[in-house]
N, C-alpha and C positions, 0 to 999 in steps of 0.2 A: 195212816193209820201205821203206830211201830209196837213189835212185837215184846210183850214184854218178859224180862230174864229172870224166868220160873228156872226152878233145881231142872222140873221137865225140859225144859228150851233147851237150855247150858249143854245137857247132857247129851241131847238132840245133834245138837252142834258139833259136840266131843267126835260123838261117832260118825258123823258124816265126816270130817276132816281131818279127823285126828288119828285114828285108826286105820289097821290095813284093811281090807274087804278082799272080795277075791279078785282074780284076775282082773284084769279089763280087756277089750278088745282090741289088739292092736293098731286099729283105725280112729280109736276113739278118744274126744278131747285130751285138751291137758289135764283139766282139773280132776278128769275119771284116773288117768294113770298117775296123778296126783295122790289122790288119796287111798289108790290103792298099795302107796309106799308111805303110805299114814303122814302124809307132807300136805300141805296147802301150795297151791300155781299161782299168782294175785297179778295186779296190772296197776298203774295209778289210771285214773280218769280224773277227763279233761270234762267241764260241764257243757259248753256249748256244744262240740261234736255229740255227746252225750245226749242233745237234747234234740239235734237238728240231722244225726245221718242214723239212717235207720240198718247202714252194713257194721257204724260202728259198734251199734250198741247192740246186735246181734254177735258179733263176736268178742265182744266181752261180757256177755252173758253165757255165755257157751263154755270159752275154753276157758276159764278162770273162778277159783272158789274165792278168792279175798281181792278186795279192793281197795285200794289208799285214794281217798282226795286228793290230787295232786297240788292243788291252789288254794280248794273253797275252807280248808279246817285251818289254814292259816289264821295268824292274828290278824294281821291286814284287811282279812276277810271277814274275820268272824268278830273284830272288835276294832270297825275302824277308829271309831272316836269313844272316847274315855266314857265306860258303862252304858256305850250303846252298842249293844250283840243284833248278828244278824247267821240267822242259822238257814238261809235260803239256799245258798248252795252246798253248804255242806249236808242240810235235807233230802237236796232232790239225790244226790249218792249214796244216802242210807234207805231212801225210797226205792231207788233203783237195785242195789244187795239184797234189801229183803225180798224185794218182789223176784228175785231170781236165787234165793237159796246161795249167798255169798254172806261171808264176815266183813267186817269194816276195820282196816286198823287205820287208827285216829295219826293226822301229821300235820301240821306237830305245834306243842302245846309253847316253847319258850324255847327263840332261833336268836340269833344276833341278825340274822337278815327278814323282811317281810316285816317287819314290825313297825309298828307307826312311828312317827315322830316324838307324838307327846308322851311314849312309853320312853323312848331314850334323853329325854329333857327334863326327869322325874330325880327326886333327891332320894338317898337310901332308902329312907322309912315308906317314904310314898311310892316307889318302886318297887320295894318287897311286896307291900301292899295290894298294886294292881297285878302283879303276877297272881299271888294267892289267891284275886279277887276270879280273874282273868279263867283260872284253873278251873276254880270251884263250879262256873259260870260253864265253861264251856264240856270240860268232861262233864258237870251233871244235868245239862241237857240232856245226854244220852246214857245216862248210870243207869238206868231201866229198861234198857233199849236191848234185846238180844243180839243184835246183829252187833254192836259196835264193842270187840272183844277185846283191844288194842290201843296202846296210845305211844306213839314216840314222842315223851315229856320231855325232854332235853334234847338238841339237836347242833351237835358240830362245838364241843366247847373245846377242841386242841387244833391249835395251830399245825401245819405241817411238823413240824422239827417232835412234837409230842409235849411242847410244852400248851401251858395254859391260855386258848385265846385270847388276846387282850379287848373281849367285847365290851361294849357297854354296859351290860350284865354283871363282868366280872371285873371288870373297872369302878364301879359303885356298888356291887354286894359282894365281891370277894368270895373264894369258891363257893363260900355256905347256899348261893342260891341255887346247887344244884339239888343240894339234897332238901332243901326247902322247897323244890317243884317238887321230887317225888313223894313227898307226907302231903303235901295239898292235893295232888292228884290219890292217892291213896285215901283220903279225906272224902273226895268226892264220888269216888266209887271204889269200892271194897272190891270189886268180883274183877275190874278190866286188869289185863296184865300190861307192867309199866315196864317202857322198855328206854334206853339209852345211844342212841344212831350216831354213827358218824362215819364220813369218806376214808378212803386211802387204808383204813383197818382192816383190809381185807386176810393180808398176810400176814405172817410176823416181822415185825420193823419197829422201831424208835415210838411212833402213832399207837401202834397197836396196843404197845409193851405196855405206855402210859394209860391206855384207858383198861388196860386190862388191870394194873394196879389199882386205877382212879376204881373200877367195879369193886374189885377187891376189897380195897376200904371202905366203901359207904356199907357194904352189906354187913362185915364187922362193926359197922356202928349202927345196922338195925336199920336202915335207909332201905326204903322198900325197891330196890330195883330186881326187876324180874326176867329183861331178857337186856339182850343186846343186838343191835341190826347194825352191820357191814350193810353198806350203802350198796358200793359195788359199782363205780360207774369207770367202766375198764375203755382202756383205747387197745388196736390190737398193736400200733406203732411202739409202746411204751414197754413190751412184756407181759409176760404174764402172773401175778401176785405170788412170793414163794412161798409155799407149804400153808395154803388155804384149809385145807382139812387137820391141819397138824391146829392151826390157829382158833378154828373154831371147838376144837375139841378141848383145849388149855381153858377157853373161857367155860365153858359147858362143864367143865372139871368143880368150877367154883360153885355149880349149884345153879346156873341161870340158863333160860331159854337162848338157844342163839334161831340169827335169822337173816336171810340175804331181803334189803331193802329196797334198793332202789336200783335194780340190775339194768346197765346197758351197756354195749362195747361197738365204739365209735372207732370211725375209719379217716384215714385223710382221703378225701372226694379227690376224682368219681371213681365211682367203687366200682370195682371187679369180680371176676371170679374166685379171681384165690385173696382177696380179701373177705369175702361172704365166705369162704371154707376157715379161715382164719380165723375169723371172729366167728365161727358154727363153734368150731374147739373149744372157745373162750368159755361160752356159753353151758357147752357140754361138761367143762371141768366145773365150772361151780356149780351145776347141778349133780353132778354126781359126788363133790365135796358134802353139798349137803346130804345127797342121799348117805353116805358113812356114820354119819355122828348123828345119832339117838336123839337128841337135844333140838337140831336142828330141824324147826317146824314148816320150813317152805321157803319159797322165793319170790318176791314183789320184782315181775319189770315193769321200771320206769316210762310208762306207756306201751306199747303195742306194735303202734305204726308211725314210720319214720313220715308220715303227712303231717302227726304231730307229737312232734321230738323237738324238746329243749333246745339238743345240742347246736344245730346249726348258729344258733341266733348265740350261744353263750361261747364256741370254736369253733372261731375264723377258719372256713377252708375245711370243715370235718362235717360226718353228716354217719347217714344210712346205720345207724346206730340200733336198729328194734327187730322184732323178730318179723313184721310184716313190712312190705314196702311201701309208699307214699298211693297205692292203688288197690292197698288190703289185701296183695296175691302174698303167700310165704315164702317167706324166703331159707334157704338152706342152716339158719339158725333155728329156726322155727321145725324143721325136723332135729336137730341135735338134740333141744329140750326134749320135744315127745319123742325120740328114743331114746335117752337116757332114761324119764322118767318111766316109758313101759317096759324098760330093763327086761325081765324075762319074756316077756311077752311080743319083742321087737319079733319081727321074722325075717332080719336077717339075720344068720349065722356064715355067710360065704365071706369068707377072707377076699381081699385084693389078691391079684396076682402079684407075684415075686417079680423086686427091681430087676432091673439088668445091674449088671457088677460094675459100681461102683471104678469113676477113675482118677487121679489125682492130680494136681495143675497147682502151678503157684508157690511151692509147699518152702516154707523161709523155716525156722528157730523155732518159729511159736503159731505156725497158722501153717490151714491146706485147704483149696478148693476139691471140692469132691462131687462129681455129675455122674448120673446115669440114666438108663433108661425107664422112662413112667411107668408106674403102674397102671389096672385099670384094675373098678371094680363092677361089678354083676349084682351085690345083693340087695342095691335099692338104696341103702342109705348113706352112696358118694364116698369120693375117694377125700381122704380128709389130709392126710398127708405123710411126712417118713420120721421114722426113727432112726438115729444113727449111734451104734453100739462098737464098741472095743472089743478086740475078741482077746481076752484074757482070762482064759479057764476058768471054771467052778463058776464066775459073778464076772459078767460083763458090762461093764460101764455104759450109761447113755451118755453119749458125747454132744447130741445133740440133736433139734427137730426142725425141721423144713416142710413148707404145704407146696415148694416146686420142686421139680429132679435134679436139685442141687441146693449144697451150704458150702460157707469158709467157716472148717471147726479154726475156731482160736483157744488163747490159752494152752498149748501144746505143750510141752520140755522139748527143750533142746537136743539136738545129737542122739536121737528114739528113733526105736521103729514102731511104726504103729501098722496093726491088720483090721480092717473097720469094716463091719456089715451096713447092710440097709434092711429096718423092713417098712413096709406099706400098711398106714391103720386107712380105716374107713371111720363112718360116721356114728356107726353103733358099736366100737369099740374095737372088731375084728384086725388081727395081726397077720399079715400074710409069712410066708416061709422066709428064712432068712435069703441074702443073695449072697453071691458069693465072694470072697473075700477078695478085698485090697488092699495091698501094701504098700508101705512108701516109709521114708526117715527123715526125720527132721534135719535142718541147718545144725551146724556147730557156732552157729549166732552171727548179728550183724545183718539180720534180714529185715529191715526195720526197725532194729532196734535204739536201745540208750536209755540214760541214766532215771532215775524216778526217785521219786521218795513218799514217804508215808508218813503222816501223821495221826494218832486218836484221838479221840475227845470223849471225856464221860461224861455220858448227860444225866442221867439217874441210877440213884442208887440210895436201895431197901435197904432192911438185915441180912436178907439172905442172895444178894446178888445187885445185879448194875447192868446197865444200856450203855456201850460204844458206840456212838452214832455223834458228827460221822469220823469215819475213819478216811482221808483224804488223801489219794493217790492222783499225784500229778509229777506230768515228765517233765524234766529239767533239762532235758537235751536240746539238740536244735533241727531233730530227725524225729518223725510219728513214730509212734511205738505202736506193734498190733497184739499187743498182752502185756501183763505184768501179773506179777507172783508178788505177793507181800508174806512178809513171816514174823510173826511176834509169840512172846512168852505169856501164858497165863500163868500166876501165881501156883505154888503147890496147893492142892484141894477145891482148887477151882473147874469151872467145867463146862462145856458151850450146853449153851440152851436155847439157841436158835439164831440166825443170822440171815441178811439179805443183801443182792445186789451185789453179790461174788459168793464162788464154793468154798467153804472153810473143808478143811479135815485136820487131824489133828495126833499128834504122836509126844506119847506121853504131854509133858505142859507145852510143845513146841508147837505152834499154831502154822497152816499155812491157806490163803487163802489167792484165790485164783479168779478173775474175771470171768465175768460171761458173754455169753455172744455180744449183748451189744453194749457193753461199755469199755473193751479191750483196745479199743483202738484211742489212740489221745495225740494230738497234734502238740507242736512244741507249746509250752506253758499252761496247755489246756489240763484239766483235771475231771475227774469222777469220786465219786466217794459209796461206801459201804458201811455196813452198820453189823452188831451182833450182841448177843447176850449172854449172862455166866451169871451161874451158880455159884454162891459158894458158902462156909461154912457162917451163921450169923456171928457177930460180931468181929469178922476177919473185915477188914478197911483195905486191900491191898491191890491195885491194879493191873493191867497187864502193863508190860515194859518192852524193849527194845526191837520197835518197829525200823523192820528193811524191806525197798521195793526191790524189785530185779524186775526186767525188762532184756528177753533174751537178742 
């Protein structure tokens, strides 16, 4: 028996899940800490272990305030044959959530994957009708249910470059299928929150900017897009996305709710303590970004135990992406999520010990390796890593982060003296005192240098701005380069509003882009890319010029 969505029921759910309550006990489950911060914490659940494993059910019920059906609500599960609906798996998820005072986020109504072949073979008129009928029946099945409060209406509409994905939906119906799907969902349930969802849109980049422009356009047309979902399928080997909090905020400024919908952080196997520490940092940073944005409703982890994770079957040689291991033991990632949600209730206020004085070696024109004696942490949250800073007076820029007691800095300026120090950080965010300073001077050039070129492509333009993606940096020399600097000129009146895969600074209209730690080394003929977004006066059609590249 399902609860009906009376006004009283909705109000009760809002109080339980969305409003801050009294501070939670520091050892309380994740859902208690999340509620105390006015957020939800969710997990995607699979029907088989939910039915057959008591430990799986206990953790799912105890730790999470929201659940998403990993597969049971997708089209191939709910309407495998035209007009023949099957809600058994979806109802199992909803019943479990109802019994445990949890919300359900419906996933997903319209997607290019896991959609039966009979849908894909339809002509335009029949396909649009089938889509509207599917949404009407699936959303309508739960429209009077107080537990099912939101839906991923349309999923993954962009390709990796921020262009519309050439799916069978787009090829047959054009972009209008997106607005039609949202309008059908609103007609089926006037109360549910309706979301658009995609991956690789966590930070500011070309794809997230395309999503931003689409959501802005749809809302201007009166299309009922209520929220934006950032999936959050991350990997420690690719670096943490740029400007996650800022990206969430710019969407929030459109008037939509934002949420992280499918968070996991995979690693190249085998798992070890260093990788665990980096993974925990990624989880904590995502949680902290959401906590910093009022319109971020919460975070859903895509599963919770490595025993049932999609990652190993999809990414060869990778795994261990979740906060519990395959034996249901909490990992450092769990502690990171817990302590970030606990906030002021965390018992760890003890910073790590001060790192040893860094020693510089392998100094070239644009790079240097630093090593130091490791810190220890006794506060309970564990040593998370190190930040490396340049001593520069009133403001000391951070040059890099490391999870071990060494780092290779890249993108340095030639023939320049650097004074640097290190601070250790723990899982609760406490920072140690500064280490003693180390001083080194980069060489005048020739340290693995060579010529390079840079070319920029304007990908997307609108009245008040544009995105340049990619800017392609290519090593045109015969030896490996260990760092690059690209300069270009913005037209008068144009200002940077975001960038990715490089650090950009401005001096008037001259922009300097330097590589990050993971994309500075290029073998002969190898290339890498970065991108940026610019605001400009409405009606101005000028774009950047004069791209040059240098490698010391």
